C-alpha positions in Angstrom: 0.0 0.0 0.0 2.8 2.4 0.9 4.5 1.9 -2.5 1.2 2.8 -4.2 0.6 5.9 -2.2 4.3 7.1 -2.9 4.0 6.4 -6.6 4.4 9.7 -8.5 1.2 9.2 -10.6 -0.9 8.2 -7.6 -3.8 10.7 -7.2 -5.8 11.3 -4.0 -9.5 12.2 -4.6 -12.5 12.5 -2.2 -13.6 9.0 -3.4 -10.2 7.6 -2.3 -10.6 9.0 1.2 -14.2 7.8 1.6 -13.1 4.2 0.4 -10.3 4.3 2.9 -12.7 4.9 5.8 -14.4 1.7 5.1 -11.3 -0.1 6.2 -12.2 -0.2 10.0 -9.0 -2.0 11.0 -6.2 0.1 9.3 -8.1 2.9 7.6 -7.1 5.6 10.1 -3.4 4.7 9.4 -3.8 4.8 5.6 -5.6 8.1 6.0 -2.8 9.4 8.1 -0.3 8.6 5.2 -2.6 10.2 2.6 -3.1 13.2 4.8 0.5 14.1 4.5 0.0 14.9 0.8 -0.7 18.6 0.0 -3.5 17.9 -2.4 -5.6 16.0 0.3 -6.0 19.0 2.6 -9.1 20.3 0.8 -10.9 17.0 1.4 -10.5 17.0 5.1 -13.7 18.7 6.3 -16.8 18.2 8.4 -18.6 16.1 5.8 -15.7 13.5 5.9 -16.1 13.3 9.7 -19.8 12.7 9.3 -19.1 9.7 7.2 -16.6 8.3 9.6 -19.0 8.7 12.5 -21.7 6.6 10.7 -19.5 4.1 8.8 -16.1 3.8 10.3 -14.2 3.0 13.5 -13.5 5.0 16.7 -9.8 5.3 15.7 -10.8 6.8 12.4 -13.1 9.3 14.0 -10.4 10.2 16.6 -7.9 10.8 13.8 -10.3 13.1 12.0 -11.2 15.1 15.1 -7.5 15.7 15.8 -6.9 16.6 12.2 -9.8 19.1 12.0 -8.6 20.8 15.2 -9.9 24.4 15.6 -12.1 24.1 12.4 -14.2 21.4 14.1 -17.9 22.2 14.7 -19.3 20.0 17.4 -23.1 19.4 17.7 -25.3 16.9 19.4 -26.3 15.5 16.0 -23.0 13.7 16.0 -24.5 11.4 18.7 -27.4 10.7 16.4 -25.1 10.0 13.5 -23.1 7.6 15.8 -26.2 5.7 16.8 -26.6 4.5 13.2 -23.1 2.9 13.3 -24.0 -0.7 14.0 -20.6 -1.9 14.9 -18.8 1.1 16.6 -21.7 3.4 17.4 -21.7 3.1 21.2 -17.9 3.6 21.6 -17.9 6.6 19.2 -20.8 8.1 21.1 -19.1 7.6 24.4 -15.8 9.1 23.1 -17.7 12.2 21.8 -19.4 12.7 25.2 -16.1 12.3 27.0 -14.3 14.6 24.7 -16.9 17.4 24.3 -19.1 17.5 27.5 -19.8 21.2 27.2 -20.5 21.1 23.5 -23.1 18.2 23.3 -26.3 19.0 24.9 -28.7 16.1 25.3 -32.3 17.1 24.6 -35.7 15.5 23.8 -35.0 16.2 20.2 -31.7 14.3 20.1 -33.2 11.3 21.8 -36.2 11.4 19.4 -33.9 11.7 16.4 -32.0 8.6 17.5 -35.1 6.6 17.7 -36.4 8.0 14.5 -33.3 7.4 12.3 -32.9 3.9 13.6 -36.6 2.9 13.3 -36.3 0.1 10.7 -37.2 -3.6 10.4 -33.5 -4.3 10.0 -32.2 -2.3 13.0 -31.0 -4.2 16.1 -33.0 -2.5 18.8 -30.4 -3.5 21.4 -27.9 -1.2 19.8 -30.2 1.8 20.1 -31.0 0.8 23.6 -27.4 0.9 24.5 -26.8 4.4 23.1 -30.0 5.7 24.8 -28.9 4.2 28.1 -25.5 5.8 27.8 -27.3 9.2 27.2 -29.6 8.7 30.2 -26.7 7.8 32.4 -24.9 11.1 31.3 -28.0 13.3 32.0 -28.7 11.6 35.3 -32.1 10.9 37.0 -33.1 14.4 37.0 -33.6 14.5 33.3 -37.4 14.4 32.7 -38.7 11.8 30.3 -41.6 13.6 28.7 -44.9 12.2 27.2 -43.3 13.1 23.8 -40.4 10.8 24.5 -42.6 8.0 25.6 -44.7 8.4 22.6 -41.6 8.3 20.3 -40.4 5.1 22.0 -43.9 3.5 21.6 -43.9 4.3 17.9 -40.3 3.2 17.2 -40.1 -0.1 15.2 -37.1 -2.2 14.9 -36.1 -5.7 13.8 -38.5 -8.8 13.9 -38.6 -10.2 17.3 -37.8 -6.9 19.0 -38.8 -7.2 22.7 -39.6 -3.5 23.0 -36.3 -2.9 24.8 -36.2 0.8 23.8 -39.8 1.3 25.0 -39.0 -0.5 28.3 -35.9 1.7 28.9 -37.9 4.9 28.3 -40.9 3.8 30.3 -38.7 2.8 33.2 -37.6 6.5 33.4 -41.1 7.9 33.0 -42.6 9.3 36.1 -44.8 6.9 38.1 -47.0 10.0 39.0 -47.9 10.8 35.4 -50.6 8.8 33.7 -49.7 7.0 30.5 -51.3 9.0 27.6 -53.9 7.2 25.4 -51.9 7.9 22.3 -49.0 6.1 23.8 -51.1 3.0 24.5 -52.5 3.1 21.0 -49.0 3.6 19.4 -47.7 0.5 21.4 -50.7 -1.5 20.2 -50.0 -0.6 16.6 -46.4 -1.5 16.8 -45.0 -4.8 15.5 -43.6 -5.4 19.0 -47.0 -5.0 20.7 -46.6 -8.6 22.0 -44.0 -7.3 24.3 -44.9 -3.6 24.8 -48.5 -4.1 25.6 -47.8 -6.8 28.2 -45.1 -4.4 29.6 -47.7 -1.7 30.0 -50.1 -4.0 31.7 -47.5 -5.2 34.2 -46.2 -1.7 35.0 -49.4 0.2 34.9 -52.2 -2.3 35.2 -54.7 -0.1 37.4 -54.7 2.8 35.0 -54.6 1.0 31.5 -58.0 0.6 29.9 -58.0 -1.6 26.7 -60.8 -0.3 24.5 -62.0 -2.2 21.4 -60.1 0.2 19.2 -56.9 -0.6 21.0 -57.5 -4.3 20.9 -58.1 -4.2 17.1 -54.8 -2.3 16.7 -52.9 -4.9 18.8 -54.4 -8.1 17.3 -52.2 -8.2 14.2 -49.1 -7.7 16.3 -49.9 -10.4 19.0 -50.5 -14.2 19.1 -52.5 -14.2 22.4 -54.9 -11.7 23.5 -56.0 -13.0 26.9 -54.4 -10.3 28.9 -56.0 -7.6 26.7 -59.4 -9.2 26.9 -59.3 -9.7 30.6 -58.5 -6.0 31.0 -61.4 -5.1 28.7 -63.7 -7.2 30.5 -62.7 -5.6 33.8 -63.7 -2.3 32.4 -66.9 -3.6 31.0 -65.7 -3.0 27.3 -68.0 -4.6 24.7 -66.3 -6.8 22.1 -68.2 -6.4 18.8 -68.1 -7.5 15.2 -65.3 -5.1 14.6 -62.8 -7.1 16.8 -64.0 -10.5 15.5 -63.4 -9.3 11.9 -60.0 -8.1 12.7 -59.1 -11.4 14.5 -60.6 -13.5 11.7 -58.2 -11.9 9.2 -54.9 -12.4 11.0 -55.2 -14.7 13.9 -54.7 -18.4 14.4 -57.5 -20.7 15.8 -56.6 -20.2 19.5 -56.3 -16.4 19.2 -59.6 -16.2 17.2 -61.5 -18.2 19.8 -60.2 -15.8 22.6 -61.8 -12.9 20.9 -65.0 -14.8 19.8 -65.7 -16.2 23.3 -65.2 -12.6 24.7 -67.7 -11.1 22.4 -71.5 -10.7 22.9 -73.3 -14.0 22.9 -75.8 -12.9 20.3 -73.1 -11.6 17.9 -73.9 -11.7 14.2 -71.4 -13.2 11.8 -71.5 -10.7 8.9 -70.4 -11.0 5.4 -67.4 -8.7 6.4 -66.3 -11.2 9.1 -66.5 -14.2 6.6 -64.6 -12.3 4.0 -61.9 -11.5 6.6 -61.6 -15.2 7.4 -61.4 -15.9 3.6 -58.4 -13.6 3.4 -56.6 -15.4 6.3 -53.9 -17.6 4.7 -52.4 -21.0 5.6 -54.5 -23.4 7.9 -55.8 -20.5 10.0 -58.4 -19.4 7.6 -59.7 -23.0 7.2 -60.1 -23.4 10.9 -61.7 -20.0 11.6 -64.1 -20.4 8.7 -65.1 -23.7 10.2 -65.9 -22.1 13.5 -67.8 -19.2 12.0 -70.0 -21.4 9.8 -71.2 -23.7 12.7 -74.9 -24.1 12.9 -74.9 -22.5 16.4 -73.4 -19.3 14.9 -75.6 -16.5 13.7 -73.8 -16.3 10.3 -74.8 -14.6 7.1 -75.0 -16.7 3.9 -71.8 -17.0 2.0 -72.0 -14.2 -0.7 -70.3 -14.0 -4.1 -67.6 -11.6 -2.9 -66.5 -14.3 -0.4 -66.5 -17.0 -3.2 -64.4 -14.5 -5.4 -61.9 -14.1 -2.6 -61.5 -17.8 -2.1 -61.3 -18.5 -5.9 -58.6 -15.9 -6.5 -56.2 -17.4 -3.9 -54.9 -20.9 -3.3 -57.7 -21.5 -0.8 -59.3 -24.7 -1.9 -59.4 -25.7 1.9 -61.7 -22.8 2.8 -63.8 -23.7 -0.3 -64.1 -27.1 1.1 -65.4 -25.7 4.4 -67.9 -23.5 2.7 -69.2 -26.3 0.7 -69.6 -28.6 3.6 -71.2 -26.0 5.9 -73.2 -23.8 3.3 -73.0 -25.6 0.0 -76.7 -25.9 -0.4 -77.3 -22.2 0.0 -74.8 -21.1 -2.7 -76.5 -19.8 -5.9 -74.6 -19.6 -9.3 -75.3 -18.1 -12.6 -74.1 -18.0 -16.1 -71.9 -15.0 -15.9 -70.2 -16.2 -12.8 -69.2 -19.6 -13.9 -68.1 -18.5 -17.2 -66.0 -15.6 -15.7 -64.3 -18.0 -13.2 -63.5 -20.8 -15.5 -62.0 -18.5 -18.2 -59.9 -16.3 -15.6 -56.2 -17.1 -15.1 -56.6 -15.7 -11.5 -58.9 -18.5 -10.5 -57.7 -21.2 -8.3 -58.5 -24.2 -10.4 -58.6 -26.7 -7.5 -61.1 -24.6 -5.6 -63.2 -24.1 -8.7 -63.2 -27.8 -9.4 -64.6 -28.4 -5.8 -67.4 -25.7 -6.5 -68.5 -27.0 -9.9 -68.4 -30.7 -8.7 -70.5 -29.9 -5.6 -73.0 -27.8 -7.6 -73.1 -30.1 -10.6 -76.9 -30.2 -10.9 -77.1 -26.3 -10.7 -74.3 -25.9 -13.2 -76.0 -28.4 -15.7 -79.2 -26.3 -15.6 -77.2 -23.2 -16.4 -75.5 -25.0 -19.3 -79.0 -25.6 -20.8 -79.4 -21.8 -21.0 -76.2 -21.3 -22.9 -75.7 -21.1 -26.7 -74.2 -24.2 -28.3 -70.9 -22.5 -28.7 -70.8 -21.3 -25.1 -71.8 -24.7 -23.7 -69.1 -26.5 -25.8 -66.4 -24.1 -24.6 -67.5 -24.3 -20.9 -67.7 -28.2 -21.0 -64.3 -28.5 -22.6 -62.8 -26.3 -19.9 -64.6 -28.1 -17.2 -63.5 -31.5 -18.4 -59.9 -30.4 -18.4 -60.3 -29.1 -15.0 -61.9 -32.3 -13.6 -59.3 -34.4 -15.3 -56.4 -32.3 -13.8 -57.8 -32.8 -10.3 -59.7 -36.1 -10.8 -58.0 -37.6 -7.6 -59.1 -34.5 -5.4 -62.4 -34.0 -3.7 -63.5 -31.2 -1.4 -64.4 -33.9 1.2 -60.8 -35.0 1.4 -59.8 -32.5 4.0 -62.5 -33.7 6.4 -61.5 -37.3 6.0 -58.0 -36.5 7.1 -59.3 -34.5 10.0 -62.1 -36.9 11.0 -64.8 -34.3 10.7 
């Protein structure tokens, strides 16, 4: 490397310096060699330092701080920049605070900016937690954690599996005398880490937290079990209506859905919207939830065309099987529907085969009303469909499950 740098034709550019800073082990040493060249002086500025703080090592930042000397402008935003450095951020932030204690002022805005710039589904929340913990130690217990900070922490989203460590840290410093604002509770419910944040709120502030149906609906997509929320809602006599059932039907598994369903009013009506929500629930969950909703004991609407469309446009032959077993006799077809379904490339062929097979008598009567050409085209497509899935029946799923 030294022979390259000392070569008479070697030219230093801003790009050269930025590339050097990526070398976290020896970059500061190489930069020191490059810095002796007269043409490099113009490149050593505040912007180069900002790049080092976010992307390079503590040694590199230290070198640039020394190099800039009296031209250096120190601001608290350097701490925000350091927090985004996933490998060296904590030690850079600590070094900056040690070196410039009178120039870096920690405020609500700085703490919020750290949470904001790091709010990403790829960010390790523990790294953000450690930087914030460092700041809180520096400012001491007298520093007031405001509702604004608590709301920012409740809104911050990080990597999948985040256990709300940032929210836990900020909440631990929030005054026990002050109530938890409603918008903080809602923000925690809407966060992907609600499974941890909501339980934390209920443990820390159980007497004052009131789970409304709106909060419950916000939390359902972000939790697996809702028992603690439902117990709180029951304690405050909050009614669980079709709105919560619809939300749970769309995203929950069977156990979670049953928690909500059993907490709802006993005379609840299972609307088209609820059935449609269940039809959009993928994997095995939608099958199990639709089975529960269409029980004879349930006050369920008939299965409408919109629900059939949803099932036929996805790979949801299992849900179609449930619909046919529970409500097959009530389904009504017409010429436009079956022609549109069988000719559409978006139609799930297996689910359509099950529907046409179960409603064979009705389909035959519709065929009688078609023109000869229409009938021939439909029959040809249907025969191809039946041949492709000749070994499959909508009753198969119930034979396997013993229903």
